[in-house]
C-alpha positions, -999 to 999 in steps of 0.1 A, spaced: -628 -254 -274 -595 -257 -256 -579 -292 -252 -582 -288 -214 -620 -285 -217 -623 -317 -237 -609 -337 -208 -643 -338 -192 -666 -341 -222 -656 -376 -236 -642 -360 -267 -609 -369 -282 -581 -346 -271 -543 -344 -269 -531 -349 -233 -497 -335 -242 -512 -300 -247 -489 -275 -229 -517 -261 -207 -527 -296 -196 -491 -307 -191 -482 -277 -169 -512 -283 -147 -505 -320 -144 -469 -313 -133 -481 -291 -105 -505 -318 -93 -478 -345 -94 -455 -323 -73 -481 -323 -45 -486 -361 -49 -448 -366 -46 -449 -347 -13 -477 -369 0 -459 -401 -9 -428 -389 9 -446 -384 42 -440 -408 72 -464 -429 91 -464 -405 121 -473 -374 100 -510 -380 98 -519 -343 101 -496 -334 72 -511 -362 51 -546 -349 58 -536 -314 49 -520 -325 16 -551 -346 7 -573 -316 11 -550 -297 -13 -547 -325 -38 -583 -338 -41 -613 -321 -58 -633 -332 -27 -624 -353 3 -646 -360 34 -637 -366 70 -619 -397 82 -604 -407 48 -571 -426 48 -549 -434 18 -518 -456 25 -488 -443 5 -477 -449 -21 -507 -435 -39 -507 -429 -77 -529 -406 -97 -524 -390 -131 -535 -356 -118 -526 -362 -82 -562 -365 -71 -573 -332 -87 -603 -349 -103 -611 -373 -75 -641 -369 -52 -641 -389 -20 -669 -391 5 -663 -397 42 -643 -426 58 -629 -439 25 -600 -463 31 -574 -472 5 -546 -497 10 -511 -496 -6 -507 -488 -43 -541 -474 -52 -539 -460 -87 -565 -433 -98 -561 -425 -135 -580 -393 -129 -578 -375 -162 -615 -369 -156 -637 -372 -125 -638 -402 -102 -665 -402 -75 -663 -425 -45 -690 -427 -18 -688 -428 20 -673 -459 38 -659 -474 6 -627 -495 9 -600 -503 -16 -577 -533 -13 -541 -531 -23 -531 -526 -59 -565 -514 -72 -567 -494 -104 -595 -470 -113 -591 -457 -148 -610 -429 -166 -587 -426 -196 -590 -445 -229 -573 -445 -263 -589 -451 -297 -586 -485 -312 -578 -470 -346 -540 -471 -348 -537 -438 -367 -553 -419 -339 -532 -436 -312 -501 -428 -332 -511 -391 -330 -516 -396 -292 -553 -389 -289 -571 -398 -258 -607 -396 -244 -619 -399 -208 -651 -412 -191 -660 -406 -154 -662 -435 -129 -688 -436 -101 -684 -459 -70 -713 -459 -45 -713 -458 -7 -700 -487 14 -684 -507 -14 -654 -530 -10 -631 -531 -40 -609 -562 -36 -571 -564 -41 -559 -560 -76 -592 -551 -91 -593 -529 -122 -622 -505 -129 -624 -492 -165 -636 -459 -179 -672 -450 -176 -682 -477 -151 -706 -472 -123 -708 -495 -92 -738 -494 -69 -738 -489 -32 -730 -518 -8 -714 -539 -36 -683 -561 -33 -659 -564 -62 -638 -596 -59 -601 -595 -59 -585 -594 -94 -617 -585 -111 -618 -564 -143 -649 -542 -142 -658 -534 -178 -695 -526 -173 -718 -512 -147 -724 -533 -116 -757 -529 -96 -761 -522 -59 -760 -548 -32 -742 -577 -50 -710 -596 -50 -694 -594 -84 -662 -612 -96 -642 -622 -126 -627 -609 -159 -649 -595 -172 -666 -588 -138 -701 -603 -135 -726 -605 -107 -721 -637 -87 -750 -632 -62 -770 -608 -42 -759 -598 -7 -785 -612 17 -793 -635 47 -764 -658 41 -741 -628 48 -759 -621 81 -751 -656 92 -715 -661 79 -689 -634 76 -662 -656 59 -667 -692 46 -679 -712 77 -672 -684 102 -704 -676 121 -714 -640 124 -713 -628 161 -750 -619 165 -742 -591 189 -727 -573 160 -761 -572 143 -781 -559 172 
């Protein structure tokens, strides 16, 4: 099996393999063009994103600068995904993001890992595990999502959290390591922030 094929199987492989490195360079060239676009070049940005990503739906917006190991080549976005400044996608294998999900600034989603055994790290081995983020999630500023994690739909990940394990749907989860704080429920229909009452016309 070629090194390139092992990127998506979870097996150990060498990321410096010439075939992988050549492909990565081409992807990073496109990413560089995206990050050099200006705020008034929305059509150009959308065109570049369609070229860069594995899949990207309608209405997605990524605020430059955007960082990705393979320039988004292994990233799958649904529709109306929003990412604030400095989103980092370590997309050595696939990252799946559902519709209407939002990323705060400085979020990192990582699929790549390295063996704990020092001898293998010295030889530059790596492995990858895909990440899945459901529909309508909010990933707070500075959160880090680690390889192999799945986050259920409608969930909120608190700012600065480090997500090391799967998080279910419909919860608020926070901390390092990230843990479920509570379910999303009636309280959230009454208050949208601390003691700020929800305008009831928004719920009709």
